[in-house]
One Martini backbone bead per residue (centre of mass of N, CA, C, O) as a GRO file, in nm:
protein
  190
    1MET     BB    1   2.617  -0.337  -0.635
    2HIS     BB    2   2.639  -0.454  -0.295
    3THR     BB    3   2.858  -0.616  -0.052
    4SER     BB    4   2.977  -0.814   0.149
    5ASN     BB    5   3.270  -0.971   0.177
    6GLU     BB    6   3.074  -1.208   0.220
    7ILE     BB    7   2.826  -1.464   0.041
    8ASN     BB    8   2.800  -1.774   0.082
    9ASP     BB    9   2.559  -1.812   0.277
   10LEU     BB   10   2.357  -1.645   0.132
   11ALA     BB   11   2.364  -1.799  -0.136
   12ALA     BB   12   2.264  -2.071  -0.028
   13ALA     BB   13   1.996  -1.964   0.096
   14LEU     BB   14   1.886  -1.840  -0.167
   15ALA     BB   15   1.867  -2.095  -0.329
   16LYS     BB   16   1.663  -2.236  -0.146
   17ALA     BB   17   1.441  -2.014  -0.145
   18GLN     BB   18   1.388  -2.013  -0.456
   19GLY     BB   19   1.292  -2.315  -0.461
   20GLN     BB   20   1.023  -2.216  -0.280
   21MET     BB   21   0.934  -2.011  -0.479
   22GLY     BB   22   0.682  -1.844  -0.621
   23GLY     BB   23   0.476  -1.679  -0.783
   24ALA     BB   24   0.317  -1.389  -0.834
   25ILE     BB   25  -0.003  -1.285  -0.796
   26LYS     BB   26  -0.260  -1.174  -1.016
   27GLY     BB   27  -0.473  -0.949  -0.810
   28ALA     BB   28  -0.450  -0.683  -0.942
   29LYS     BB   29  -0.600  -0.378  -1.060
   30ASN     BB   30  -0.613  -0.191  -1.374
   31ASP     BB   31  -0.847   0.022  -1.486
   32TYR     BB   32  -0.715   0.187  -1.703
   33LEU     BB   33  -0.586  -0.087  -1.853
   34LYS     BB   34  -0.748  -0.348  -1.810
   35SER     BB   35  -0.568  -0.504  -1.581
   36SER     BB   36  -0.333  -0.733  -1.437
   37TYR     BB   37  -0.127  -0.766  -1.128
   38ALA     BB   38   0.151  -0.783  -0.923
   39ASP     BB   39   0.173  -0.685  -0.618
   40LEU     BB   40   0.348  -0.627  -0.338
   41ALA     BB   41   0.189  -0.828  -0.154
   42SER     BB   42   0.242  -1.070  -0.345
   43VAL     BB   43   0.548  -1.070  -0.336
   44ILE     BB   44   0.574  -1.102  -0.031
   45ALA     BB   45   0.415  -1.371  -0.012
   46ALA     BB   46   0.625  -1.533  -0.195
   47VAL     BB   47   0.894  -1.470   0.008
   48LYS     BB   48   0.867  -1.481   0.325
   49GLU     BB   49   0.890  -1.785   0.403
   50PRO     BB   50   1.145  -1.874   0.246
   51MET     BB   51   1.328  -1.676   0.381
   52SER     BB   52   1.284  -1.748   0.678
   53ASN     BB   53   1.360  -2.058   0.647
   54ASN     BB   54   1.678  -1.936   0.546
   55GLY     BB   55   1.778  -1.671   0.705
   56LEU     BB   56   1.606  -1.437   0.563
   57SER     BB   57   1.600  -1.089   0.470
   58TYR     BB   58   1.453  -0.747   0.439
   59ILE     BB   59   1.517  -0.410   0.318
   60GLN     BB   60   1.344  -0.088   0.244
   61LEU     BB   61   1.476   0.226   0.138
   62PRO     BB   62   1.385   0.534   0.083
   63PHE     BB   63   1.458   0.784  -0.184
   64SER     BB   64   1.578   1.121  -0.278
   65ARG     BB   65   1.641   1.310  -0.552
   66LYS     BB   66   1.630   1.558  -0.756
   67ASP     BB   67   1.444   1.371  -0.998
   68SER     BB   68   1.412   1.118  -0.788
   69VAL     BB   69   1.278   0.796  -0.692
   70GLY     BB   70   1.350   0.531  -0.434
   71VAL     BB   71   1.528   0.217  -0.353
   72THR     BB   72   1.688   0.023  -0.107
   73THR     BB   73   1.786  -0.320  -0.129
   74ARG     BB   74   1.830  -0.556   0.142
   75ILE     BB   75   1.985  -0.870   0.176
   76LEU     BB   76   1.971  -1.093   0.452
   77HIS     BB   77   2.174  -1.277   0.680
   78LEU     BB   78   2.229  -1.432   0.981
   79SER     BB   79   2.552  -1.393   0.944
   80GLY     BB   80   2.555  -1.079   0.802
   81GLN     BB   81   2.512  -1.100   0.522
   82TRP     BB   82   2.503  -0.902   0.204
   83ILE     BB   83   2.282  -0.740  -0.035
   84GLU     BB   84   2.268  -0.450  -0.264
   85SER     BB   85   2.023  -0.217  -0.421
   86SER     BB   86   1.938   0.049  -0.644
   87PHE     BB   87   1.620   0.216  -0.734
   88SER     BB   88   1.504   0.458  -0.986
   89ILE     BB   89   1.269   0.731  -1.072
   90PRO     BB   90   1.144   0.968  -1.235
   91THR     BB   91   0.968   1.267  -1.152
   92PRO     BB   92   0.685   1.402  -1.297
   93LYS     BB   93   0.600   1.474  -1.003
   94HIS     BB   94   0.565   1.685  -0.688
   95ASP     BB   95   0.410   1.453  -0.495
   96PRO     BB   96   0.305   1.226  -0.268
   97HIS     BB   97   0.162   1.030  -0.460
   98THR     BB   98   0.387   0.991  -0.661
   99TYR     BB   99   0.599   0.894  -0.464
  100GLY     BB  100   0.443   0.648  -0.357
  101SER     BB  101   0.408   0.502  -0.626
  102ILE     BB  102   0.713   0.474  -0.689
  103VAL     BB  103   0.804   0.326  -0.435
  104THR     BB  104   0.627   0.084  -0.475
  105TYR     BB  105   0.735   0.005  -0.753
  106CYS     BB  106   1.030  -0.025  -0.663
  107ARG     BB  107   0.990  -0.242  -0.444
  108ARG     BB  108   0.879  -0.458  -0.633
  109PHE     BB  109   1.093  -0.464  -0.851
  110SER     BB  110   1.344  -0.516  -0.657
  111LEU     BB  111   1.246  -0.774  -0.527
  112GLN     BB  112   1.206  -0.946  -0.775
  113SER     BB  113   1.498  -0.913  -0.882
  114ALA     BB  114   1.665  -1.008  -0.623
  115LEU     BB  115   1.480  -1.300  -0.607
  116GLY     BB  116   1.348  -1.415  -0.880
  117VAL     BB  117   1.064  -1.320  -0.927
  118SER     BB  118   0.801  -1.347  -1.110
  119ALA     BB  119   0.678  -1.133  -1.361
  120GLU     BB  120   0.356  -1.098  -1.468
  121SER     BB  121   0.329  -0.775  -1.440
  122ASP     BB  122   0.366  -0.402  -1.528
  123ASP     BB  123   0.111  -0.193  -1.547
  124ASP     BB  124   0.151   0.027  -1.318
  125GLY     BB  125   0.404   0.162  -1.443
  126ASN     BB  126   0.247   0.322  -1.674
  127SER     BB  127   0.159   0.572  -1.512
  128VAL     BB  128   0.435   0.695  -1.475
  129THR     BB  129   0.508   0.705  -1.777
  130LYS     BB  130   0.273   0.882  -1.870
  131GLN     BB  131   0.356   1.133  -1.711
  132ALA     BB  132   0.639   1.160  -1.850
  133GLU     BB  133   0.474   1.189  -2.144
  134ALA     BB  134   0.357   1.446  -2.084
  135ASN     BB  135   0.286   1.747  -2.137
  136ILE     BB  136   0.377   2.048  -2.079
  137SER     BB  137   0.336   2.333  -1.932
  138THR     BB  138   0.315   2.662  -1.960
  139GLU     BB  139   0.540   2.729  -1.759
  140GLN     BB  140   0.747   2.549  -1.889
  141CYS     BB  141   0.754   2.682  -2.163
  142HIS     BB  142   0.857   2.953  -2.056
  143SER     BB  143   1.119   2.843  -1.939
  144VAL     BB  144   1.238   2.745  -2.201
  145LYS     BB  145   1.238   3.010  -2.353
  146ALA     BB  146   1.415   3.162  -2.152
  147MET     BB  147   1.661   2.974  -2.175
  148LEU     BB  148   1.711   3.010  -2.476
  149GLU     BB  149   1.760   3.312  -2.456
  150LEU     BB  150   1.987   3.315  -2.238
  151THR     BB  151   2.170   3.091  -2.425
  152LYS     BB  152   2.137   3.135  -2.731
  153THR     BB  153   1.940   2.923  -2.849
  154ASP     BB  154   1.830   2.755  -3.121
  155GLU     BB  155   1.502   2.657  -3.157
  156THR     BB  156   1.515   2.473  -3.413
  157ARG     BB  157   1.745   2.289  -3.308
  158PHE     BB  158   1.613   2.208  -3.044
  159LEU     BB  159   1.357   2.074  -3.164
  160LYS     BB  160   1.511   1.869  -3.335
  161ALA     BB  161   1.653   1.721  -3.098
  162TYR     BB  162   1.346   1.656  -2.973
  163LYS     BB  163   1.132   1.585  -3.191
  164VAL     BB  164   0.965   1.871  -3.219
  165ASP     BB  165   0.751   2.135  -3.320
  166SER     BB  166   0.714   2.225  -3.015
  167ILE     BB  167   0.737   2.313  -2.689
  168GLU     BB  168   0.440   2.213  -2.614
  169LYS     BB  169   0.531   1.899  -2.712
  170MET     BB  170   0.678   1.843  -2.473
  171THR     BB  171   0.793   1.643  -2.236
  172VAL     BB  172   0.872   1.603  -1.914
  173SER     BB  173   1.139   1.451  -1.973
  174GLN     BB  174   1.246   1.657  -2.178
  175PHE     BB  175   1.246   1.898  -1.993
  176LYS     BB  176   1.446   1.799  -1.782
  177ASN     BB  177   1.679   1.766  -1.979
  178ALA     BB  178   1.682   2.054  -2.095
  179VAL     BB  179   1.732   2.211  -1.825
  180THR     BB  180   2.005   2.073  -1.757
  181ILE     BB  181   2.152   2.168  -2.017
  182LEU     BB  182   2.092   2.476  -2.006
  183GLU     BB  183   2.212   2.526  -1.728
  184LYS     BB  184   2.499   2.439  -1.806
  185LYS     BB  185   2.533   2.652  -2.032
  186ARG     BB  186   2.493   2.901  -1.853
  187LYS     BB  187   2.739   2.846  -1.657
  188GLU     BB  188   2.953   2.851  -1.898
  189MET     BB  189   2.895   3.167  -1.972
  190LYS     BB  190   3.022   3.302  -1.704
   0.00000   0.00000   0.00000
């Protein structure tokens, strides 16, 4: 978390605004999980008027890093005081739809967290988590096998470390971690 030099005016205004905020309404449906959750629009609806009435506003700027996507949320006060925090999630797939879903999830999660809005449910976050827990592709299996050979890493010990019976049973998140470690090992061998 980062802040302006002073946050006393912002803190006082935020305390008043939070006293006026209700919970976000669980109006969105997740058909896959057969559940409902409070979507981003519901969170915004819960905070917009109380923030405005107390001289507060927010901005959320998306960003991407090597293997993650997220947002930086900044809460602003009319005095110029501010607080901000960044939140990101690993990207299980690199395509616009996945990035958009993650950014929306991060915006909702960050705004709720920063403003203390009750989180009714978090079910839509499960789709991103399920993608990260999916087994790796055939190409990714070949990449891991090639990296193991290149770094002279014992495959049995490697599988034991990741608690899987075979490379094909690795998850996407395990694959990303393994590639990072094996690439580092390869560079150290040079």
